[in-house]
Structures are given as structure tokens and as C-alpha cells.
N, C-alpha and C positions, 0 to 999 in steps of 0.2 A: 504494500500500500504506500503510495506516494502522496504526501500532503504538501500543498503549496499555500503559503500565507498570502492571500490576495490583498488584504489590508489588515493593519494592526493598530489603527488609530481609534480615538474616541469619536463621538458624534460630530464634532467640528473638524476632525482631522488635524494633522500637524504638517505644515504651519497653520495657525489660525489666522483668519483674515484680520489684518490690522494689528497683529501682535508683533512686537519687536524684541521679545525675550531671546536669550541666547539659543534656546532650543529651536524656536521658530526661525532664527537666522542661521542655524547650523548648515554647513555645507556637507555634512556627513549624510550620505544617502539613507542610512539607517534611521535618521531622524525625520525622514519624510514619510508620513503615515496616512494612507487612505483609510476610508471607513472599513470596519472590521468584517472579514469574510475569509473562508478557506475553500480550497478546491481539493477534493478527494478523488484519487484515481485508485480503484480497487476492483478486482475481478472483471477487468475489461470495461468497467463503467466509469463515467465522468460525472461527478456530483458536486454541486456547490452548496455550501451552507451559508445562506443569507445573500441577498442581492441589494446592496446599499446603493447610494447615489453614484458611487464610482464604479459600478459593475461593468459598464462598457469599457472604460479605461483599463480596468484590471484584466478583463478577458483578452483585450488586444495586447496588453503588455506581455501576458503569459502565453499568447498564441494558442489559446484553447479553442479548437475548431469543432469539438464535439461536446455537447452537454446533454446528459441523459435525464437529469432531474434537478430540481431546486428544493432544498429543505430549509425551513425557517425556524429560528429559535423563538422569535416573538415578533410583534407587529410594529415596533418603533421604526420611524422613517429611515434612520441610518442603517436599517437592516432590510428594508423593502423597496426603497424609492427607485431602484434601477430595474424593476420588473419589466417595464416596457421594452427594454433592450434584448429580451429573449427572442424578439421577432426574427433576428438574423438566424437563430437556430431553427425556428419554425420553417423558414424559407429553405434553409440548407438541408435540414433533415426530413422535411415533409411529414411532420408529426406534431401533435399537441405536446406541450411541455408539462410533465407531471409536477405538481406543486404539493409538497407534503408539509402540513402544518396543523396545529390544533384548530378545532372549529372556530374558536374566537378569533384567531389570526386570519383564517380564511374569510370570515365575515368582514373583517376590517379591510382586507385586500379587495373584496367585492365592492365595498363602499368607496375606497379611494381610487380604484381603477375600474369604475363602473362600466366604461366603454368596452373593456375586455370581456365583461360578463353580460353585456346587453343582449337581448333576444335578437334584435336586428343589428348585426355588427357592421361597423364601417369596414370597407375592404382593407386588408393589410394589418389589422390590429393583432396583437399577440393571441396565440391559440394555446389554451391551457386545459389541463385536466386536474381537478382538485382531489386530493386524497387526504381525508382527515386523519389526524393522529388522535385516537380516542382513548388511549391509556398512557399514563405517565410512568407505568411500571413494566408493562409488557413490551418486548421487542417487536418491531415491525420490519417489513422488507421495503427497501427503496430500490426498485428495479432489480430485485433479487438479492440485494446486499443487506444483511441484518444490521439494524440500527437499534441500540438500546437507549430509550429516552432517559434523561437524568433530570428530575425535577429540581428547580432552583427558584429562588425569589430574587427579583430585581426591585428592591424596596418591597412594595406590596404586590407587584405584578408577577404572577407565575410565568416563568420562562422555562425553556427546555435546553439542556445540553445534550450531547450525544456521545455514546460509546460505540465505536466500530472496531470490533476485535480488541486489540491491545491499545487502541488509541481513544482517548477521551478529550472532548472539546467542550469547554464551558466558558461562555462570555456573558457580560451584562448580568452579573449575579453578586450578591453579597450574603447569601445564606443557602446552605444545603442541609437537609435533614440527615439524620443518621442512616435512614434507609437509602437515601440518595448516595451518601458517602460509601455505603456498602457496595453499591453498584459500580462505583468508580474504582474501588480498591482492587489491586492486582493489575491495573493498566500499566503497561511499560512506559507509555508516553502520555502526559497530561498537559493540555493547554488550558490556562486559567487567566481570567482578567485581573489586571492590577493597575488601577487608574492613576494613582498618585501615592505619595507618602502618607498624607493626612487621611483620616477617616472620611468616608463619603456615605451619603444616605442610601445609595443604590448599587455601589460597586465595591468589590474588595479593594482595600488599600494594599500597598506593597507588603507591609508587615503582616497583614491578615492573610494574604495569598501565600507568603512564605511559611507561615505557621501551619496553614492547611496542607501545603505540599510536603512539608516535613513529616506531618502525620501520615499522609497517604503514601509517601516514599516510592514514587515511580523511579525507573531508571533515569528518565530524563523529563524535564518539565520546561515549558515555554510560557512566557507571560505575554499577554496581548491586551487589546483595548486600552492603549496607553495614551495618556494626555501629555501635553507639553509641561505640565506641572511635575511629572516624574523626574525630569532632568535629561541630560545628554546621554545618549545610548551607551557610549563607551565608558562613561563615568559610572553609570548605574550598574552596568553588567560587571564591572570590576569588583563590586561589593557583594555579589550574589554567591550563594553556595555553588559548589562545583556542578551539581546536577540540575541547576536552574539557569536558563538563559532568557534574555529578552528576544522575542520574535521580532522580525522586521519584514517589511513588504518585499515579496519575492523570495523569501527563504523557503527552501524545499527540504523536506526530511523524508526518510523512508522508515516505516514502522514494520 
């Protein structure tokens, strides 16, 4: 399984419009962060988790010419706003795009992208097939690939992380139940959000993420959904435990 980090930034990305802090002015390519998403290549399938506002740019940058499915963690715009750009895959592959999400998230997509779901569609709009995720404990198949949902809370909003084999991906969270943690344990590689050093209302801080990862003890962990408040990539990474690294846009790992 190959994982590509399409984006590792928070909802505003890095740099932030109008900000002149050292991180936003950094010339290190690892400090340039698009909105958070990952591409999973496994069992001959090409799957993306979340299509944020930078989806088109990310897919072009990584030269991803095949897309078999989109899986959503939750309904916030920085995770869904790029949905319209699946049209290129519709045209290329001549099939509807499967969208996997909880019913609440699918309902939000139907509201925000009403033209996609209209009874009388305008020619050329995206073509989708919605598949509801109806359990937050039972695994489901994404085009034949087993996905184990991991329930988390994003402040008070229920969101999903996913475990695919030995790889677990959790973003936009600041609380996991013991049952959810039990589902994560044993993962060889874990990706977890770490927004900044200070405590935040809806995201793990760096200290909180490191405490959780130390308890879960994967072989390797990567931090994502990073804001400019965390600091310069090379400076922060130098302070991390040996098994933890900051993810960056374009990073590829094999699990």
C-alpha cells in the first residue's frame, strides 16, 4: 500500500493569506501546506480520503490519472469543497464516482452541491454514486478494499478516521474513545492531526498527539493538519521522538 500526502495543512493552508510570520514566509517546500487529504493506492485501487478546495491542484501535482472512489471523514468545506473536480475522472473513466460517507455528510454534500444531485442535471456536471457508511464500528468495503471506521470527535462533531490494514489515518479530531483506540492499536503506521503547540477546542495539540502516539506505539507515526502556529518544519521535527515525523505535501510512504 502506497500513501501519498496530498495536503497536510489546516483549513486556511500554509501560507495564510496576508500573514507575514516566519512560517508563512518560509522558502522550505515542506512549509507549504495545502488542505489536508491523502491518496491510497492498494490492491490495484486508487482512493482519496477527502477532496478539499485544493483537490484539482493536488491531483495534477501527483499525476493521479485514475480515481476509483472518494471517502470522506466529515462535511467541513476544507474536506469537501473540491468535489466538482471529479468531473475529469467521470469523463476519463466513463463511470459514476463512488462517494463513501456517513448519511449526515452525504446530506450536506447534496445541499451544497445541489446541481450534482438534481433530477434534471445540467450537461457535464459530476456523476456520483453515494454509498452511506452506516456503522462506526463495522468495517466496510471501498471498491473491494476493507476500511475500518474509527470514531472520533472534532469538538462536538462526530468524524471518522480510517484503518486500512496496518495503516490508520485520523485528522480533525481531539478525542477518541477507548473503543476507538482499541481499533487503532496494532497499526504499524498512524497519521494523526497536530494543529499547534497550544491546546485547541477541536484539534489535538502537538503535546496531546505525542502523548496519544506514545501510548499507541506504532512503528512509525506522521503528524498532519498542521497550522503555521506549529512552527518551521525542520525546527519542529528536530524535537520529535524518533518514531514520529511531520508529514509534508507530496510525501509518499509504503505500508
